[in-house]
Every structure is written in C-alpha cells, then in structure tokens.
N, CA, C and O of each residue as an XYZ file, in Angstrom:
400
protein
N     -14.944     37.110    -47.315
C     -13.634     37.344    -46.764
C     -13.343     36.321    -45.687
O     -13.728     36.493    -44.530
N     -12.687     35.296    -46.057
C     -12.358     34.240    -45.103
C     -11.063     34.583    -44.385
O     -10.075     34.992    -44.996
N     -11.098     34.407    -43.093
C      -9.893     34.636    -42.301
C      -9.149     33.331    -42.141
O      -9.753     32.267    -42.001
N      -7.836     33.420    -42.163
C      -7.022     32.237    -41.893
C      -6.907     32.094    -40.390
O      -6.222     32.873    -39.727
N      -7.575     31.103    -39.869
C      -7.551     30.858    -38.436
C      -6.678     29.641    -38.191
O      -6.869     28.582    -38.790
N      -5.726     29.816    -37.307
C      -4.850     28.707    -36.980
C      -5.282     28.121    -35.642
O      -5.423     28.835    -34.649
N      -5.486     26.817    -35.636
C      -5.914     26.131    -34.428
C      -4.770     25.271    -33.934
O      -4.184     24.494    -34.688
N      -4.466     25.421    -32.669
C      -3.423     24.597    -32.070
C      -4.059     23.607    -31.114
O      -4.872     23.970    -30.264
N      -3.678     22.359    -31.266
C      -4.192     21.317    -30.395
C      -3.118     20.922    -29.390
O      -1.953     20.737    -29.743
N      -3.523     20.800    -28.154
C      -2.594     20.389    -27.107
C      -2.622     18.868    -27.039
O      -3.615     18.286    -26.601
N      -1.530     18.210    -27.473
C      -1.538     16.741    -27.504
C      -1.740     16.110    -26.131
O      -2.373     15.059    -26.027
N      -1.219     16.726    -25.086
C      -1.389     16.173    -23.742
C      -2.859     16.218    -23.337
O      -3.382     15.256    -22.775
N      -3.516     17.326    -23.619
C      -4.939     17.451    -23.278
C      -5.776     16.466    -24.090
O      -6.723     15.879    -23.567
N      -5.435     16.284    -25.352
C      -6.181     15.354    -26.204
C      -6.039     13.924    -25.688
O      -7.032     13.207    -25.563
N      -4.822     13.514    -25.391
C      -4.602     12.153    -24.878
C      -5.290     11.972    -23.533
O      -5.860     10.912    -23.271
N      -5.246     12.987    -22.679
C      -5.909     12.903    -21.383
C      -7.412     12.741    -21.545
O      -8.027     11.950    -20.830
N      -8.004     13.464    -22.458
C      -9.451     13.345    -22.692
C      -9.816     11.974    -23.240
O     -10.799     11.366    -22.817
N      -9.017     11.495    -24.183
C      -9.284     10.170    -24.744
C      -9.165      9.102    -23.663
O     -10.001      8.203    -23.578
N      -8.136      9.199    -22.846
C      -7.933      8.231    -21.766
C      -9.091      8.282    -20.778
O      -9.568      7.241    -20.325
N      -9.538      9.471    -20.448
C     -10.683      9.619    -19.541
C     -11.926      8.977    -20.134
O     -12.650      8.267    -19.436
N     -12.181      9.216    -21.403
C     -13.338      8.609    -22.064
C     -13.231      7.090    -22.072
O     -14.221      6.397    -21.837
N     -12.034      6.566    -22.343
C     -11.837      5.113    -22.320
C     -12.165      4.549    -20.941
O     -12.830      3.519    -20.830
N     -11.702      5.220    -19.901
C     -11.949      4.743    -18.538
C     -13.442      4.756    -18.217
O     -13.964      3.810    -17.625
N     -14.119      5.822    -18.606
C     -15.554      5.921    -18.338
C     -16.345      4.873    -19.115
O     -17.238      4.229    -18.565
N     -16.019      4.705    -20.386
C     -16.721      3.716    -21.212
C     -16.491      2.310    -20.664
O     -17.422      1.507    -20.597
N     -15.263      2.015    -20.277
C     -14.952      0.697    -19.724
C     -15.763      0.448    -18.453
O     -16.309     -0.640    -18.272
N     -15.844      1.445    -17.574
C     -16.601      1.280    -16.340
C     -18.092      1.118    -16.618
O     -18.761      0.308    -15.977
N     -18.606      1.878    -17.563
C     -20.014      1.742    -17.947
C     -20.281      0.342    -18.482
O     -21.302     -0.264    -18.158
N     -19.371     -0.171    -19.298
C     -19.557     -1.503    -19.858
C     -19.518     -2.561    -18.761
O     -20.304     -3.508    -18.789
N     -18.617     -2.413    -17.800
C     -18.545     -3.360    -16.685
C     -19.871     -3.354    -15.914
O     -20.403     -4.409    -15.570
N     -20.388     -2.168    -15.650
C     -21.664     -2.057    -14.924
C     -22.782     -2.719    -15.724
O     -23.588     -3.461    -15.162
N     -22.840     -2.460    -17.017
C     -23.874     -3.069    -17.858
C     -23.756     -4.593    -17.872
O     -24.758     -5.300    -17.764
N     -22.531     -5.090    -18.005
C     -22.340     -6.541    -18.018
C     -22.771     -7.154    -16.687
O     -23.404     -8.210    -16.664
N     -22.430     -6.497    -15.586
C     -22.837     -7.011    -14.267
C     -24.359     -7.008    -14.113
O     -24.933     -7.937    -13.546
N     -25.005     -5.959    -14.620
C     -26.474     -5.901    -14.552
C     -27.097     -7.031    -15.369
O     -28.040     -7.680    -14.917
N     -26.578     -7.264    -16.556
C     -27.099     -8.353    -17.381
C     -26.886     -9.706    -16.713
O     -27.745    -10.585    -16.781
N     -25.739     -9.866    -16.072
C     -25.452    -11.125    -15.377
C     -26.379    -11.306    -14.172
O     -26.895    -12.401    -13.948
N     -26.591    -10.247    -13.401
C     -27.469    -10.333    -12.233
C     -28.898    -10.689    -12.627
O     -29.602    -11.362    -11.874
N     -29.321    -10.246    -13.784
C     -30.683    -10.525    -14.256
C     -30.772    -11.859    -14.985
O     -31.848    -12.262    -15.425
N     -29.639    -12.540    -15.111
C     -29.640    -13.856    -15.730
C     -29.620    -13.860    -17.241
O     -29.864    -14.896    -17.862
N     -29.335    -12.723    -17.842
C     -29.318    -12.650    -19.304
C     -28.018    -13.188    -19.895
O     -28.000    -13.685    -21.021
N     -26.932    -13.086    -19.130
C     -25.642    -13.588    -19.590
C     -24.949    -14.278    -18.420
O     -25.297    -14.071    -17.258
N     -23.960    -15.102    -18.755
C     -23.078    -15.656    -17.733
C     -21.754    -14.915    -17.890
O     -21.012    -15.133    -18.848
N     -21.475    -14.041    -16.937
C     -20.317    -13.162    -17.036
C     -19.054    -13.904    -16.637
O     -18.748    -14.063    -15.455
N     -18.336    -14.349    -17.641
C     -17.090    -15.095    -17.456
C     -16.026    -14.488    -18.361
O     -16.348    -13.724    -19.271
N     -14.757    -14.825    -18.117
C     -13.718    -14.365    -19.047
C     -13.980    -14.826    -20.482
O     -13.666    -14.108    -21.432
N     -14.542    -15.998    -20.639
C     -14.866    -16.497    -21.979
C     -15.923    -15.619    -22.654
O     -15.857    -15.378    -23.859
N     -16.900    -15.141    -21.873
C     -17.934    -14.264    -22.434
C     -17.313    -12.944    -22.879
O     -17.616    -12.440    -23.960
N     -16.442    -12.389    -22.036
C     -15.764    -11.141    -22.401
C     -14.938    -11.349    -23.665
O     -14.905    -10.476    -24.532
N     -14.275    -12.490    -23.777
C     -13.495    -12.807    -24.979
C     -14.398    -12.898    -26.206
O     -14.022    -12.460    -27.293
N     -15.596    -13.468    -26.028
C     -16.518    -13.556    -27.168
C     -16.978    -12.162    -27.605
O     -17.176    -11.920    -28.795
N     -17.146    -11.252    -26.650
C     -17.479     -9.868    -27.012
C     -16.343     -9.230    -27.807
O     -16.569     -8.557    -28.812
N     -15.126     -9.454    -27.338
C     -13.961     -8.901    -28.031
C     -13.908     -9.410    -29.470
O     -13.639     -8.645    -30.396
N     -14.164    -10.693    -29.649
C     -14.148    -11.267    -30.997
C     -15.250    -10.691    -31.871
O     -15.043    -10.438    -33.057
N     -16.428    -10.484    -31.279
C     -17.544     -9.909    -32.037
C     -17.218     -8.484    -32.484
O     -17.489     -8.112    -33.625
N     -16.640     -7.695    -31.590
C     -16.259     -6.331    -31.957
C     -15.166     -6.345    -33.024
O     -15.180     -5.520    -33.937
N     -14.228     -7.269    -32.913
C     -13.153     -7.368    -33.910
C     -13.716     -7.674    -35.293
O     -13.268     -7.110    -36.291
N     -14.693     -8.564    -35.348
C     -15.333     -8.876    -36.631
C     -15.998     -7.640    -37.219
O     -15.926     -7.401    -38.424
N     -16.648     -6.854    -36.361
C     -17.315     -5.631    -36.829
C     -16.294     -4.652    -37.411
O     -16.553     -4.013    -38.431
N     -15.141     -4.537    -36.764
C     -14.103     -3.643    -37.269
C     -13.616     -4.127    -38.620
O     -13.431     -3.330    -39.540
N     -13.408     -5.426    -38.746
C     -12.945     -5.983    -40.015
C     -13.912     -5.686    -41.151
O     -13.490     -5.442    -42.281
N     -15.199     -5.705    -40.857
C     -16.226     -5.494    -41.877
C     -16.566     -4.024    -42.073
O     -17.279     -3.670    -43.013
N     -16.062     -3.169    -41.196
C     -16.438     -1.766    -41.182
C     -15.900     -0.994    -42.383
O     -14.808     -1.259    -42.886
N     -16.693     -0.045    -42.815
C     -16.259      0.877    -43.862
C     -16.131      2.284    -43.278
O     -16.348      3.277    -43.972
N     -15.776      2.352    -41.994
C     -15.666      3.643    -41.314
C     -14.718      4.573    -42.063
O     -14.995      5.761    -42.233
N     -13.626      4.028    -42.493
C     -12.653      4.836    -43.221
C     -12.726      4.451    -44.701
O     -12.617      3.280    -45.065
N     -12.907      5.438    -45.513
C     -13.029      5.201    -46.949
C     -11.844      5.846    -47.659
O     -12.004      6.806    -48.412
N     -10.682      5.318    -47.415
C      -9.480      5.853    -48.027
C      -9.179      5.094    -49.314
O      -9.527      3.922    -49.458
N      -8.535      5.777    -50.232
C      -8.092      5.109    -51.458
C      -6.815      4.318    -51.227
O      -6.355      3.590    -52.106
N      -6.254      4.466    -50.047
C      -4.999      3.800    -49.735
C      -5.249      2.557    -48.887
O      -5.767      2.642    -47.774
N      -4.879      1.426    -49.422
C      -5.024      0.182    -48.661
C      -4.156      0.214    -47.405
O      -4.523     -0.353    -46.376
N      -3.012      0.876    -47.492
C      -2.123      0.982    -46.329
C      -2.769      1.777    -45.202
O      -2.658      1.408    -44.033
N      -3.442      2.864    -45.552
C      -4.126      3.680    -44.537
C      -5.254      2.883    -43.917
O      -5.416      2.886    -42.697
N      -6.038      2.198    -44.738
C      -7.136      1.377    -44.225
C      -6.613      0.306    -43.270
O      -7.168      0.099    -42.191
N      -5.547     -0.367    -43.676
C      -4.966     -1.420    -42.846
C      -4.454     -0.849    -41.524
O      -4.726     -1.406    -40.460
N      -3.715      0.257    -41.588
C      -3.149      0.860    -40.376
C      -4.259      1.304    -39.424
O      -4.151      1.118    -38.212
N      -5.312      1.884    -39.966
C      -6.427      2.339    -39.143
C      -7.091      1.158    -38.440
O      -7.286      1.178    -37.225
N      -7.431      0.141    -39.208
C      -8.110     -1.021    -38.617
C      -7.207     -1.761    -37.639
O      -7.678     -2.233    -36.604
N      -5.929     -1.870    -37.948
C      -4.992     -2.536    -37.031
C      -4.920     -1.777    -35.706
O      -4.877     -2.385    -34.636
N      -4.907     -0.454    -35.787
C      -4.865      0.356    -34.572
C      -6.148      0.186    -33.764
O      -6.092      0.013    -32.546
N      -7.298      0.231    -34.423
C      -8.578      0.043    -33.728
C      -8.634     -1.339    -33.082
O      -9.066     -1.469    -31.937
N      -8.203     -2.365    -33.803
C      -8.205     -3.724    -33.245
C      -7.296     -3.825    -32.029
O      -7.638     -4.480    -31.044
N      -6.149     -3.182    -32.100
C      -5.228     -3.186    -30.963
C      -5.867     -2.510    -29.747
O      -5.765     -3.010    -28.626
N      -6.518     -1.384    -29.973
C      -7.153     -0.662    -28.864
C      -8.316     -1.476    -28.275
O      -8.504     -1.504    -27.058
N      -9.086     -2.131    -29.135
C     -10.178     -2.978    -28.638
C      -9.650     -4.145    -27.821
O     -10.219     -4.494    -26.787
N      -8.560     -4.748    -28.284
C      -7.962     -5.859    -27.555
C      -7.541     -5.405    -26.155
O      -7.794     -6.087    -25.162
N      -6.900     -4.252    -26.098
C      -6.474     -3.703    -24.810
C      -7.688     -3.402    -23.928
O      -7.687     -3.701    -22.734
N      -8.714     -2.811    -24.524
C      -9.937     -2.456    -23.811
C     -10.563     -3.695    -23.163
O     -10.888     -3.683    -21.975
N     -10.730     -4.758    -23.947
C     -11.369     -5.960    -23.414
C     -10.452     -6.723    -22.457
O     -10.936     -7.361    -21.522
N      -9.156     -6.667    -22.673
C      -8.227     -7.264    -21.716
C      -8.354     -6.587    -20.356
O      -8.333     -7.246    -19.316
N      -8.486     -5.272    -20.378
C      -8.631     -4.532    -19.124
C      -9.961     -4.841    -18.442
O     -10.022     -4.912    -17.215
N     -11.019     -5.024    -19.219
C     -12.311     -5.411    -18.633
C     -12.185     -6.791    -18.003
O     -12.629     -7.004    -16.874
N     -11.588     -7.718    -18.721
C     -11.389     -9.071    -18.181
C     -10.568     -9.055    -16.909
O     -10.905     -9.752    -15.951
N      -9.507     -8.280    -16.877
C      -8.662     -8.174    -15.683
C      -9.436     -7.578    -14.528
O      -9.288     -8.017    -13.387
N     -10.256     -6.589    -14.808
C     -11.073     -5.963    -13.760
C     -12.064     -6.972    -13.173
O     -12.240     -7.050    -11.957
N     -12.693     -7.726    -14.038
C     -13.677     -8.704    -13.567
C     -13.027     -9.815    -12.755
O     -13.614    -10.315    -11.796
N     -11.809    -10.201    -13.140
C     -11.082    -11.225    -12.368
C     -10.688    -10.673    -11.004
O     -10.756    -11.385    -10.002
N     -10.281     -9.423    -10.960
C      -9.846     -8.812     -9.703
C     -11.018     -8.457     -8.784
O     -10.860     -8.372     -7.566
N     -12.189     -8.253     -9.380
C     -13.389     -7.870     -8.613
C     -14.576     -8.760     -9.029
O     -15.490     -8.308     -9.719
N     -14.544    -10.015     -8.600
C     -15.594    -10.957     -9.042
C     -16.998    -10.577     -8.576
O     -17.961    -11.282     -8.879
C-alpha cells in the first residue's frame, strides 16, 4: 500500500543552500591554492587560476554525468555547468587579485 506523498520544495531555501555551498567551496579552494603556493608546489597567479578553469571545462566537455537521449538536454546541462564554472573561477581570480 503505497501512499501518495507530495513533497514541496522551497525555491528560496534551495537557492540559498546552493549559494552557501558555492561560497564555502570557493573559500576552501582559495585556502588550498594558497597552501600549495606557500609550499612552492604552484605559482598562484591569475594565469594559473585560468588554467584550472580550462582544465575543469575540458572535464565537463568529456563528462558523461548526464545520460539523456536528448542532445538538447545534454547541451543545455553542460552549457549551464560551464557557465557556473566560469563564474566560480572568475570570482576566485577576483578574490586573489583583491587579497594578494
């Protein structure tokens, strides 16, 4: 006997949680990059951050995360992910420029 359960999602709460996670992940990545730079493993420059962005973009292009039969859905999904990654790395670059 299965019950029909209706779940309501609060879009404001969902966006707030996603935004919070983005902020935390970005800060964690900045800390990790600074630690690697301090230890001499990388040279933390805007060019290095750009190279990371390009590497992640390549991974998205090659990814089979979404296995839809619709080429349009696949394209829209990957385009959205690429846009979000671009914004993410732009914000990291801006942060590093503002706080050398």
